[in-house]
C-alpha positions as a printed Julia matrix, in Angstrom:
507×3 Matrix{Float64}:
  45.64   62.42   68.23
  49.22   63.52   68.92
  50.99   62.19   72.0
  50.82   64.51   75.02
  54.17   66.16   75.65
  55.93   65.65   78.96
  57.62   68.87   80.1
  59.46   69.98   83.19
  57.87   72.88   85.01
  60.83   75.22   84.53
  60.59   74.77   80.75
  56.97   75.88   80.41
  56.74   79.12   78.43
  54.15   81.09   76.47
  54.84   78.72   73.55
  52.96   76.02   75.51
  49.84   78.14   76.01
  46.76   76.23   74.91
  48.68   72.96   74.69
  48.05   69.82   76.7
  51.13   68.8    78.67
  52.08   66.17   81.21
  53.78   66.97   84.53
  55.45   64.17   86.51
  56.03   65.06   90.1
  54.63   65.36   93.61
  51.78   67.19   95.33
  53.13   70.01   97.49
  49.83   71.56   98.56
  46.1    71.23   97.9
  44.01   74.25   98.9
  40.39   74.43   97.84
  37.4    72.11   98.1
  33.68   72.3    97.32
  34.07   71.47   93.65
  37.53   72.98   93.02
  41.08   72.18   94.07
  44.28   74.04   93.37
  46.89   71.31   93.18
  50.38   72.69   93.65
  52.75   70.41   91.79
  56.52   70.27   92.0
  58.88   68.21   89.87
  62.25   69.4    91.22
  62.68   72.09   88.58
  59.93   74.35   89.9
  56.28   74.55   90.92
  53.02   75.09   89.09
  49.37   75.25   90.03
  46.91   72.81   88.43
  43.26   73.8    88.74
  40.9    70.82   89.13
  37.19   71.58   88.49
  34.72   68.88   89.57
  32.17   69.85   86.9
  34.73   69.35   84.12
  36.29   66.06   85.22
  35.22   62.42   85.18
  34.08   61.21   88.6
  37.12   58.91   88.96
  39.58   61.74   88.27
  37.83   64.02   90.75
  37.89   61.24   93.34
  41.65   60.94   92.9
  42.03   64.7    93.37
  40.04   64.51   96.58
  41.89   61.59   98.16
  45.55   62.37   97.51
  47.61   63.82  100.36
  50.72   65.97  100.46
  53.75   64.47   98.72
  51.71   61.93   96.8
  53.55   61.05   93.6
  51.35   61.86   90.62
  51.35   62.4    86.87
  49.07   65.26   85.87
  47.78   66.17   82.42
  46.44   69.64   81.77
  46.16   72.57   79.41
  48.66   75.39   79.87
  47.25   78.88   80.35
  48.4    82.25   81.64
  48.0    82.69   85.37
  45.05   85.09   85.87
  46.87   87.22   88.47
  50.57   86.91   87.64
  51.52   87.78   84.08
  54.89   86.04   84.24
  53.47   82.73   85.49
  51.47   79.86   84.02
  49.03   77.33   85.39
  47.32   74.15   84.22
  43.65   73.39   83.71
  43.74   69.78   84.93
  42.19   67.17   82.63
  43.58   63.92   84.04
  45.61   62.56   86.93
  47.41   59.28   87.53
  48.29   58.47   91.12
  51.5    56.48   91.54
  51.4    56.57   95.34
  48.82   58.15   97.61
  50.49   59.56  100.75
  48.25   60.16  103.75
  50.62   60.84  106.64
  53.53   62.95  105.41
  55.54   63.9   108.55
  56.29   67.52  107.62
  53.06   69.48  107.56
  52.1    73.13  107.4
  52.63   73.67  111.13
  55.94   75.03  112.38
  58.57   72.41  113.16
  61.67   72.82  115.29
  65.13   72.74  113.75
  66.0    69.49  115.54
  62.96   67.75  114.0
  63.71   69.15  110.55
  67.37   68.11  110.7
  66.42   64.56  111.69
  64.1    64.55  108.71
  66.47   66.34  106.34
  65.8    63.68  103.68
  62.21   64.96  103.56
  62.81   68.6   104.51
  64.79   68.91  101.26
  61.49   68.79   99.37
  60.29   72.1   100.81
  59.92   75.11   98.54
  62.7    77.03  100.26
  65.13   74.14  100.49
  64.76   73.02   96.89
  65.15   76.62   95.65
  68.43   76.92   97.56
  69.72   73.66   96.08
  68.84   74.78   92.55
  70.81   77.99   93.12
  73.7    75.9    94.47
  73.67   73.83   91.28
  73.73   76.98   89.14
  76.66   78.36   91.13
  78.63   75.16   90.57
  77.96   75.31   86.84
  78.93   78.99   86.72
  82.24   78.26   88.45
  83.01   75.46   85.99
  82.05   77.53   82.94
  84.09   80.51   84.12
  87.28   78.5    84.41
  86.68   76.42   81.3
  86.17   79.59   79.24
  89.51   80.9    80.5
  91.54   77.83   79.68
  91.77   76.27   83.15
  91.8    72.51   83.66
  90.02   70.71   86.48
  92.32   68.36   88.37
  90.93   66.4    91.33
  93.11   66.37   94.44
  93.32   63.75   97.22
  90.9    63.53  100.14
  93.46   61.65  102.27
  96.58   63.73  102.91
  99.67   63.07  105.05
 100.01   66.72  106.02
  97.94   69.84  106.47
  98.28   73.27  104.88
  98.37   75.08  108.22
  98.79   72.55  111.03
  96.57   69.68  112.15
  94.67   71.01  115.16
  91.32   71.24  113.37
  91.56   68.19  111.11
  89.99   64.75  111.26
  92.54   61.98  111.75
  92.1    58.72  109.84
  93.84   55.4   110.47
  95.35   54.59  107.08
  96.4    50.96  107.53
  98.42   51.82  110.61
  99.54   55.28  109.51
  97.85   58.53  110.5
  96.52   60.66  107.67
  93.98   63.46  107.57
  90.8    64.33  105.71
  91.81   67.2   103.49
  91.33   70.81  104.46
  92.6    72.01  101.07
  93.8    70.82   97.7
  96.08   73.83   97.31
  99.46   72.17   97.73
  98.58   69.58   95.11
  97.28   72.29   92.8
 100.7    73.93   93.02
 102.16   70.71   91.62
  99.45   70.46   88.96
 100.32   73.85   87.46
 103.72   72.44   86.51
 101.84   70.14   84.15
  98.9    72.29   83.04
  99.69   75.92   83.88
  96.2    76.88   85.1
  94.12   74.5    87.19
  91.33   74.24   89.73
  89.95   71.52   91.95
  86.44   71.32   93.39
  85.43   68.96   96.14
  84.64   68.36   99.81
  86.97   69.62  102.52
  86.87   68.95  106.23
  87.45   70.99  109.4
  87.06   69.57  112.9
  86.32   72.93  114.57
  83.88   72.64  117.47
  81.8    75.6   116.35
  78.01   75.92  116.47
  77.54   79.18  114.56
  75.5    79.52  111.39
  78.77   80.11  109.5
  80.42   76.72  110.06
  80.15   73.21  108.68
  82.5    70.3   109.35
  82.24   69.16  105.73
  81.92   71.75  103.01
  82.75   72.19   99.35
  85.52   74.44   98.13
  86.8    75.4    94.72
  90.52   76.13   94.63
  92.31   77.77   91.74
  96.05   77.92   91.05
  97.72   79.67   88.13
 101.34   79.91   87.03
 102.68   83.41   86.38
  99.78   85.02   88.29
 100.79   87.63   90.85
  98.79   88.95   93.81
  96.9    91.44   91.63
  96.12   88.94   88.86
  94.75   86.69   91.59
  92.32   89.29   92.96
  91.24   90.23   89.45
  90.38   86.6    88.73
  88.37   86.36   91.96
  86.25   89.42   91.31
  85.62   88.47   87.7
  84.52   85.0    88.8
  82.1    86.43   91.38
  80.67   88.92   88.89
  80.26   86.11   86.33
  78.48   83.96   88.91
  76.15   86.73   90.06
  75.22   87.4    86.43
  74.3    83.71   86.01
  72.14   83.7    89.13
  70.32   86.86   88.08
  69.75   85.47   84.58
  68.79   81.88   85.44
  67.46   81.82   89.02
  65.01   84.72   89.23
  62.12   82.42   90.13
  64.08   80.82   92.95
  65.25   84.2    94.27
  61.59   85.24   94.34
  60.63   82.1    96.27
  63.31   82.99   98.81
  62.23   86.66   99.05
  65.71   87.63   97.83
  65.95   91.09   96.29
  68.0    90.76   93.06
  68.81   94.47   93.15
  71.07   93.91   96.16
  73.27   91.61   94.06
  73.56   93.91   91.05
  76.43   96.06   92.44
  78.57   92.9    92.49
  78.43   92.86   88.69
  80.71   95.91   88.63
  84.44   95.36   89.02
  87.0    96.1    90.33
  85.89   95.52   93.9
  87.13   97.83   96.69
  90.48   96.98   98.29
  91.61   97.9   101.79
  94.82   96.92  103.58
  94.62   95.07  106.88
  96.38   97.9   108.69
  93.72  100.38  107.63
  90.95   98.21  109.09
  92.25   98.47  112.67
  90.82  101.95  113.15
  87.52  100.94  111.51
  87.08   98.01  113.88
  88.1    99.93  117.0
  85.85  102.89  116.16
  82.9   100.49  116.03
  83.91   98.77  119.26
  84.17  102.15  121.0
  80.72  103.12  119.74
  79.21   99.78  120.77
  80.84   99.89  124.19
  79.7   103.46  124.83
  76.2   102.53  123.74
  75.96   99.41  125.88
  77.49  101.07  128.99
  75.73  104.41  128.4
  78.94  106.41  128.53
  80.51  108.96  126.22
  82.64  107.86  123.25
  85.71  109.23  125.05
  84.94  107.08  128.08
  84.25  104.13  125.8
  87.66  104.59  124.22
  89.33  104.62  127.62
  87.53  101.42  128.6
  88.42   99.7   125.32
  92.08  100.66  125.45
  92.43   99.8   129.15
  93.75   96.35  128.27
  90.71   94.61  129.76
  88.02   92.8   127.76
  84.36   93.73  128.19
  81.1    91.9   127.49
  78.68   93.38  124.95
  75.72   92.15  122.93
  75.58   92.68  119.18
  72.04   92.22  117.9
  73.06   92.77  114.28
  73.65   88.99  114.3
  70.65   86.64  114.39
  72.7    83.77  115.8
  72.61   83.85  119.61
  76.17   82.5   119.79
  77.42   85.45  117.73
  75.41   88.09  119.6
  77.34   87.52  122.81
  80.77   89.06  122.46
  83.69   89.83  124.72
  85.65   92.68  123.2
  88.89   94.52  123.76
  90.91   96.76  121.48
  91.68   95.22  118.08
  95.46   95.11  117.73
  97.91   94.69  114.88
  98.31   90.92  114.69
  94.76   90.0   115.73
  92.74   87.91  113.31
  89.19   88.82  112.34
  86.06   87.43  113.88
  82.7    87.52  112.1
  81.75   90.91  113.66
  84.99   92.46  112.4
  84.36   91.25  108.86
  80.86   92.71  109.06
  82.16   96.12  110.16
  84.51   96.23  107.15
  82.14   94.9   104.5
  79.26   97.13  105.63
  81.15  100.08  104.15
  80.57   98.75  100.62
  77.62   97.65   98.49
  79.56   94.81   96.84
  82.28   92.35   97.87
  85.57   93.87   98.96
  89.15   92.7    99.46
  91.16   93.01  102.65
  94.82   92.69  101.69
  98.34   92.48  103.1
  97.82   90.73  106.42
 100.54   90.37  109.06
 102.83   87.47  108.23
 102.25   85.99  111.7
  98.57   85.19  111.11
  98.81   83.64  107.66
 100.03   80.29  106.35
 103.6    79.32  105.58
 102.94   79.4   101.84
 102.03   83.13  101.64
 104.61   85.22   99.81
 106.21   88.05  101.79
 105.53   91.61  100.7
 108.98   92.98   99.87
 110.62   96.32   99.27
 112.4    96.96   96.0
 115.72   95.93   97.58
 114.28   92.52   98.53
 113.86   93.2   102.26
 110.57   92.57  104.07
 108.24   95.54  103.9
 107.05   97.03  107.18
 103.49   98.31  106.99
 103.21  102.07  107.59
 100.3   101.57  110.01
 102.5    99.29  112.11
 105.23  101.94  112.17
 102.7   104.55  113.3
 101.36  102.29  116.04
 104.88  101.58  117.26
 105.44  105.29  117.71
 102.07  106.31  119.13
 100.11  103.32  120.45
 102.38  100.31  121.07
  99.62   98.71  123.16
  97.77   98.1   119.88
 100.42   95.66  118.67
 100.37   91.95  119.5
 103.69   91.08  121.2
 106.13   89.48  118.77
 104.64   91.15  115.69
 107.19   92.29  113.12
 105.03   94.57  110.98
 105.9    92.4   107.96
 103.02   91.62  105.62
 102.13   89.09  102.96
 100.73   89.27   99.44
  97.38   87.77  100.34
  93.75   88.79  100.5
  90.37   87.83  101.91
  87.32   88.63   99.8
  84.39   89.58  102.05
  80.87   89.31  100.7
  78.42   92.18  101.01
  75.41   92.17  103.36
  77.34   90.52  106.16
  78.24   87.4   104.18
  81.68   87.16  105.76
  84.74   85.74  104.08
  83.91   84.11  100.75
  87.43   83.72   99.34
  90.93   83.47  100.73
  93.9    83.74   98.39
  97.52   84.71   98.01
 100.57   84.83   95.88
 102.59   81.77   96.94
 106.08   81.91   98.38
 108.37   81.02   95.48
 111.69   81.76   97.16
 113.21   78.4    98.17
 115.15   79.69  101.18
 112.22   81.68  102.51
 109.86   78.73  102.09
 112.18   76.36  103.96
 112.54   78.92  106.75
 108.76   79.28  107.03
 108.22   75.52  107.19
 110.7    75.39  110.06
 109.12   78.41  111.78
 105.66   76.83  111.65
 107.15   73.55  112.95
 105.7    71.55  110.08
 107.07   68.06  109.36
 109.64   68.63  106.57
 109.6    64.96  105.5
 105.96   65.28  104.41
 106.61   68.55  102.56
 109.79   67.57  100.71
 107.79   66.97   97.55
 106.26   70.45   97.9
 109.67   72.07   98.32
 110.79   70.24   95.16
 108.39   72.48   93.22
 110.71   75.4    94.04
 113.79   73.45   92.93
 112.57   72.37   89.5
 110.87   74.82   87.16
 109.95   77.35   89.83
 107.73   80.27   88.68
 105.68   83.01   90.36
 102.17   81.69   90.99
  99.0    82.46   92.93
  95.72   80.89   93.89
  92.63   81.07   96.04
  89.86   79.0    97.6
  86.16   79.9    97.59
  83.63   78.24   99.88
  80.57   77.07   97.96
  78.16   77.08  100.89
  79.04   80.59  102.04
  78.7    81.84   98.47
  75.27   80.23   98.13
  74.2    81.7   101.47
  75.19   85.16  100.24
  73.5    84.83   96.86
  70.31   83.09   98.0
  69.81   84.78  101.36
  71.98   87.81  101.97
  70.43   90.32  104.34
  66.9    89.64  103.06
  66.63   86.12  104.41
  69.87   85.1   106.16
  70.65   81.43  105.68
  72.31   78.99  108.02
  74.95   77.04  106.1
  73.08   73.84  106.94
  70.46   74.92  104.38
  72.97   75.35  101.55
  74.05   71.71  101.31
  71.81   68.68  100.93
  73.03   66.76  103.97
  74.99   69.04  106.35
  77.64   67.76  108.71
  77.9    69.86  111.85
  78.91   69.39  115.47
  76.98   66.28  116.64
  75.05   66.18  113.35
  76.06   63.38  110.98
  72.69   61.8   110.15
  70.83   61.17  107.9
């Protein structure tokens, strides 16, 4: 007799039909009774149903099927057959079972549990159907990122977790005592990537980053993973093209390799298909001001039961007003205090939603005011080398100066945010980097950054300076978009195995 083949559930195909196979895993569920059980097995790669018939099994095997509880670790032998109701699924006719551990009191049952309980038991909650499906999608996304850059000749270079300086100030960073010196947990590997391109031309890093923001929304983690790319001789447009091609490549991978997990999560694959088509829409920051204010006027008029004209007057009065936006599930995001969106304001989550809702795929917002972006963003220049003034800013100056943040210059940068569809928010932030030595030094001084810690960075403009660009993409936000979207919105805590949030650092 030939040895029974051990297979992982995800690898079972029609080629195994009629064959006896062995599944090594855990019992997720056990409906049935009165002579028949449907044992739902999981092994980490997927799930399969094993049908146990009392009349066809030895008494000892049936006794084992009766006694085991949820999450018992078991090795099951059975014959593969087509599922009688679902043509694209298979099941097992159980012939034998070996119980490694019989679990009788698994803490997470079928009843509903509160989030606080589940987070305290995250080490067990991970085993749930939904949670494990999300983590498999996360793994596929990571592999897609790596394959995309490897295929295009990029090199992975790991950057430090401890850094003496921050990319954009230190107000939201974790301080660490480094043998008497103060350093910070990294918020970005970008500056180091800019050094790495001098050695390798095209690089990326991929690792944990840290932000100490005291935020409780579903869109924030204190520790998250980010991939950051940097490429020599890439301009602003090359940079956006790389971003959209990477997202399209990743979506293709998820649609090809994670259909079963998308189904488990009730995620409609059709909503991701538009993201396969590039280029993605592009819209300048200045052109979004009217979009955002039109929505705020409508929302204000609706909530106060006044006409749009009266809503406009209220919005542009200079006073902020409370509204409730139920398009967000998170209670913290529903409560909003709004006023007119002005040139120089940065986006909140509702603003990103208003912009991205206009498109069925990710989109780019480009050319932000210089005042709200980092010191390393390259200025948008006229042909004569002077700073370009955005035409929307010029129009506002002439007609609605109240819609300009005091101190704004109207100068813009060669940067972009890529917003995901279905309310995913910002997935990617990128820019062409400032490669003019004098401008860079002036910006470091303007942002009041410690020049002694950035001298090495300025050296990159003194020796072998070239035009270059890069971006950073948040893994967890990308997974939330792909796995949940508008069908089943995910909190970021579900997209990483052990989330770190405000007051949440265990297990």
